[in-house]
Each structure stands twice: as structure tokens, then as C-alpha cells.
C-alpha positions as CSV (number, residue, x, y, z in Angstrom):
1,M,16.1,-8.0,9.5
2,G,12.6,-9.5,10.0
3,A,9.1,-8.6,10.5
4,G,8.5,-11.0,13.3
5,H,5.3,-12.5,11.9
6,A,3.1,-12.6,8.8
7,H,1.0,-9.6,8.2
8,T,-2.8,-9.9,7.7
9,L,-2.3,-8.7,4.1
10,Y,-0.1,-11.7,3.3
11,R,-1.8,-14.8,2.0
12,H,0.3,-17.9,2.3
13,G,0.6,-19.9,-0.9
14,H,2.9,-21.7,-3.3
15,S,2.0,-20.0,-6.6
16,P,4.5,-18.9,-9.3
17,V,4.0,-15.3,-8.1
18,H,4.7,-16.2,-4.5
19,E,8.0,-17.9,-5.5
20,L,9.3,-14.9,-7.4
21,P,12.1,-12.9,-5.6
22,P,10.7,-9.9,-3.8
23,H,12.8,-7.3,-5.6
24,C,11.5,-8.6,-9.0
25,K,7.9,-8.2,-7.8
26,I,8.5,-4.7,-6.4
27,A,10.1,-3.5,-9.6
28,A,7.3,-5.1,-11.7
29,V,4.6,-3.4,-9.6
30,L,6.4,0.0,-9.7
31,G,6.8,-0.3,-13.5
32,F,3.1,-1.2,-13.9
33,V,2.0,1.8,-11.8
34,V,4.2,4.2,-13.7
35,V,2.7,2.9,-17.0
36,V,-0.9,3.2,-15.7
37,V,-0.3,6.8,-14.5
38,S,1.2,7.7,-17.8
39,T,-1.8,6.4,-19.8
40,P,-4.1,9.2,-21.1
41,R,-7.4,9.2,-19.2
42,E,-9.4,9.3,-22.5
43,A,-8.2,5.8,-23.4
44,V,-10.9,4.2,-21.3
45,W,-10.4,0.8,-22.9
46,A,-6.8,0.7,-21.8
47,F,-7.7,0.7,-18.2
48,G,-10.0,-2.2,-18.8
49,L,-7.1,-4.1,-20.3
50,Y,-5.0,-3.2,-17.2
51,G,-7.7,-4.7,-15.0
52,V,-7.6,-7.9,-17.1
53,L,-3.9,-8.1,-16.6
54,L,-4.2,-7.7,-12.9
55,A,-7.0,-10.2,-12.8
56,G,-4.7,-12.7,-14.6
57,V,-1.9,-12.1,-12.1
58,A,-4.4,-12.6,-9.2
59,A,-5.6,-15.8,-10.8
60,V,-2.0,-17.1,-11.2
61,S,-1.4,-16.1,-7.5
62,R,-4.5,-18.0,-6.5
63,I,-5.9,-15.0,-4.6
64,P,-9.7,-15.2,-4.2
65,A,-11.6,-12.3,-5.5
66,G,-13.2,-11.7,-2.1
67,F,-9.9,-11.5,-0.4
68,L,-8.7,-8.9,-3.0
69,L,-12.0,-6.8,-2.9
70,K,-12.0,-6.6,0.9
71,R,-8.5,-5.0,0.9
72,L,-9.5,-2.5,-1.8
73,V,-11.7,-0.9,0.8
74,I,-8.6,1.1,1.8
75,E,-9.2,3.4,-1.2
76,V,-12.7,4.5,0.0
77,P,-11.4,8.1,0.9
78,F,-10.1,8.5,-2.6
79,V,-13.4,7.3,-4.0
80,A,-15.3,9.9,-1.9
81,F,-13.0,12.6,-3.2
82,A,-13.5,11.5,-6.8
83,L,-17.2,11.5,-6.4
84,L,-17.1,15.2,-5.3
85,M,-15.1,16.3,-8.3
86,P,-17.9,16.6,-10.8
87,F,-19.7,19.0,-8.5
88,V,-16.8,21.2,-7.5
89,V,-14.5,21.4,-10.5
90,P,-15.4,24.4,-12.7
91,G,-15.8,24.1,-16.5
92,E,-18.3,23.0,-19.1
93,Q,-21.5,21.6,-17.6
94,T,-23.5,18.5,-18.7
95,E,-26.4,16.5,-17.3
96,L,-25.9,13.1,-15.7
97,L,-28.9,11.3,-14.4
98,G,-30.7,14.6,-14.3
99,V,-28.0,16.3,-12.4
100,S,-25.8,19.1,-13.7
101,V,-22.1,18.1,-13.4
102,S,-18.8,19.4,-14.7
103,V,-17.3,17.7,-17.7
104,P,-13.6,18.3,-16.5
105,G,-14.8,17.1,-13.1
106,L,-16.1,13.8,-14.6
107,W,-12.9,13.2,-16.4
108,G,-10.9,14.0,-13.3
109,A,-13.1,11.6,-11.2
110,W,-12.6,8.9,-13.8
111,N,-8.8,9.5,-13.8
112,V,-8.5,9.2,-10.0
113,L,-10.8,6.2,-9.7
114,A,-9.3,4.2,-12.6
115,K,-5.6,4.8,-11.9
116,G,-6.0,4.8,-8.1
117,T,-7.9,1.5,-8.1
118,L,-5.4,-0.2,-10.4
119,G,-2.5,1.0,-8.3
120,V,-4.1,-0.1,-5.0
121,A,-5.0,-3.5,-6.6
122,A,-1.4,-4.0,-7.8
123,S,-0.1,-3.1,-4.3
124,V,-2.5,-5.5,-2.6
125,I,-1.5,-8.4,-4.9
126,L,2.2,-7.6,-4.1
127,A,1.5,-7.6,-0.3
128,S,-0.7,-10.7,-0.6
129,T,2.1,-12.7,-2.2
130,T,5.2,-11.4,-0.4
131,E,5.9,-11.5,3.3
132,L,6.9,-8.2,4.9
133,R,10.3,-9.4,5.8
134,S,10.9,-10.4,2.2
135,L,9.6,-7.0,1.0
136,L,12.2,-5.3,3.2
137,L,15.0,-7.5,1.8
138,G,13.7,-6.8,-1.7
139,L,13.9,-3.0,-1.1
140,Q,17.4,-3.4,0.2
141,R,18.3,-5.4,-2.9
142,L,17.0,-2.6,-5.1
143,R,19.4,-0.3,-3.3
144,L,16.8,1.7,-1.4
145,P,18.7,3.9,1.1
146,S,19.5,1.8,4.2
147,L,18.0,4.3,6.6
148,L,14.6,4.2,4.8
149,V,14.6,0.4,5.0
150,Q,15.4,0.5,8.7
151,I,12.6,3.0,9.3
152,A,10.2,0.7,7.5
153,S,11.4,-2.3,9.4
154,F,10.9,-0.6,12.8
155,M,7.5,0.6,11.7
156,I,6.5,-3.0,11.0
157,R,8.0,-4.3,14.2
158,Y,6.6,-1.8,16.6
159,G,3.4,-0.8,14.9
160,D,1.6,-3.7,16.7
161,V,3.4,-2.7,20.0
162,I,2.0,0.8,19.9
163,T,-1.4,-0.5,19.0
164,D,-1.4,-2.8,22.0
165,E,-0.3,0.2,24.2
166,L,-3.2,2.2,22.9
167,R,-5.6,-0.7,23.6
168,R,-4.4,-1.0,27.2
169,M,-4.8,2.7,27.7
170,S,-8.4,2.4,26.3
171,V,-9.1,-0.4,28.7
172,A,-7.8,1.6,31.6
173,R,-10.0,4.5,30.7
174,R,-13.1,2.3,30.5
175,S,-12.3,0.6,33.8
176,R,-12.5,4.1,35.4
177,G,-15.9,4.7,33.9
178,F,-14.8,6.9,31.0
179,E,-16.8,6.7,27.7
180,A,-16.1,9.2,24.9
181,G,-19.5,10.8,24.1
182,G,-18.9,14.2,22.6
183,V,-16.8,17.3,22.2
184,R,-16.4,17.7,26.0
185,H,-14.4,14.5,26.1
186,W,-11.9,15.6,23.4
187,G,-9.5,16.9,26.1
188,V,-9.2,13.4,27.6
189,L,-8.6,11.9,24.2
190,A,-6.0,14.6,23.4
191,K,-4.2,13.7,26.7
192,T,-4.3,10.1,25.7
193,A,-2.6,10.9,22.3
194,G,0.0,12.9,24.1
195,A,0.7,10.2,26.6
196,L,0.9,7.6,23.8
197,F,3.5,9.8,22.0
198,I,5.6,10.2,25.1
199,R,5.5,6.4,25.8
200,S,6.4,5.6,22.2
201,Y,9.3,8.1,22.2
202,E,10.7,6.7,25.5
203,R,10.3,3.1,24.2
204,G,12.2,4.1,21.0
205,E,15.0,5.5,23.1
206,R,15.3,2.3,25.2
207,V,15.3,0.2,22.0
208,H,18.0,2.4,20.5
209,L,20.2,2.2,23.6
210,A,19.7,-1.6,23.6
211,M,20.8,-1.8,19.9
212,V,23.9,0.4,20.5
213,S,24.9,-1.7,23.5
214,R,24.8,-4.7,21.1
215,G,27.1,-3.1,18.5
216,Y,24.6,-1.3,16.3
217,T,26.5,1.3,14.1
218,G,23.8,2.5,11.8
219,T,23.2,-0.5,9.5
220,M,21.3,-3.7,10.1
221,P,22.8,-7.0,9.2
222,V,21.4,-8.8,6.2
223,I,20.6,-12.4,7.2
224,D,19.5,-13.7,3.7
225,E,20.8,-12.5,0.4
226,V,18.0,-12.5,-2.2
227,T,19.0,-13.2,-5.8
228,A,17.0,-13.6,-9.0
229,S,17.7,-15.5,-12.3
230,R,17.1,-14.0,-15.7
231,T,14.1,-16.3,-16.1
232,Q,12.5,-14.9,-12.9
233,W,13.2,-11.3,-14.0
234,A,11.6,-12.1,-17.4
235,H,8.5,-13.5,-15.7
236,A,8.2,-10.5,-13.4
237,A,8.7,-8.1,-16.4
238,A,5.7,-9.6,-18.2
239,L,3.2,-7.4,-16.4
240,P,4.8,-4.0,-16.9
241,V,5.9,-4.8,-20.5
242,L,2.3,-5.8,-21.5
243,A,1.0,-2.7,-19.7
244,L,3.5,-0.6,-21.6
245,A,2.3,-2.0,-24.9
246,V,-1.3,-1.1,-24.0
247,C,-0.2,2.4,-22.9
248,L,1.6,3.0,-26.3
249,L,-1.6,1.9,-28.1
250,G,-3.6,4.3,-25.9
251,W,-1.4,7.2,-27.0
252,T,-1.5,6.3,-30.7
253,V,-5.1,5.1,-31.2
């Protein structure tokens, strides 16, 4: 089972976080996200401490701040949604910078922004310090259903293949003088999407037949067995355990 090449999210390094087994890091990030989501939104200070914890992990991982911030751009749609909440959520009104906004909407926007940003940041750190192939091995080690691991593996393997196919189709359209310029061209783009789906489906069938002819019976062979020591588990558990302590303080203070 392999990803074939390093993904752009991965940043090669030799930090202590890079060297942790993948299933330890996956479990740590999952535990951290669960704790963050469980924290009351009113405990604003707690989310600041979570950010400090993640910043510490990023520093230990030797991930530059710019590298991390660029990859946080993926949450822009959630930010846009959160910014609309104070104006569309009904409830008590207040003034913010001279504009009337909803108090429940403000709390909802803060809840989405704080928890979403922390979750995305933790995921980016995980992807930046763990190769995709290792992530798949880690998921398998955590006893994730084999079928889901295989689906993820094929998505990683053939995502770039489908992207290249779409790029070739785009070049072919432009070489014939086509340039999408408005609604009247949506029909051509829809046909392109349909053709891409058919080609992808046919390629998948050919790949499946090739695998069956080579002895595939529904499970992929595991080339490397990933193990972890108690010390490594303890190091990985530091993040969710410290976050849990902050969460408990947030509920009691």
C-alpha cells in the first residue's frame, strides 16, 4: 500500500513529531479535536491556550508559520459562513462597529471560527509531518475498516491521474478555439464533466480487472508493520491530555 509520491501538504523533516508512528499522531489529533469541540464556546481563553499548544507542536515539528498559514486558506468557505451568522441568526440584537448584529449569531460565528480553525490547524500539522502512505498504514493500524483504507488509498493514487485527464481535455478544448465565457458555454462544460466521469469509471474497471488478474481478493497486502512504544504513545498523548485539562477548566471556571 503506497501513495506513490509525497503530497504537497507533507514537509520533509526529522523532528520528534515526524518520527512518531502515524497511528499515534492520528489518535492524538483526533483526541485533540474531540476535546476542542467539547469545550464551551464561552471559555474564550481556553481556545487561546489550544492555539498555544498547537503553536508549540508546530515549533517542535519545525514547520514555518508561513507554511502553516498558507494551508489554513482551505477554511475560507467556513469563515465566510461564520461571518454571515451575526446577520442571519435570529435573537437578541446588539451593535458592533455601528452595525446591528445578533448576539446568538456572534457566539455561533465565534464557535465555528475558533473550533474550525483549531481543527484545521491540527490536521495541517498532521499532514505536514506524516507522509500519505504512512497515514494509510496508521489508519489500518487503528483498525479502520479495510475497505475505507483502500478507498482512501485509491483516491490518493488516482486523484492526480484524473486531474491530468481533466487538464488534457482542457488543452484539447482550447486547441479547438473554445474559451468558456458565460452561461452559454455551460453545456460544453457539463459534457466535459460527463466525459470525465465515464473515462474515470472505465479506468477504474480496467484497474480492478488488472488487480483481480494479479490475485486481488478484497484486501491489500501490508508491506510495513507500524509499531509504537509506550514512550512514543506518551509523547503523542501529551497534546490531547493537556487540551483535556484546559477543557475541564473551561467547564468549571
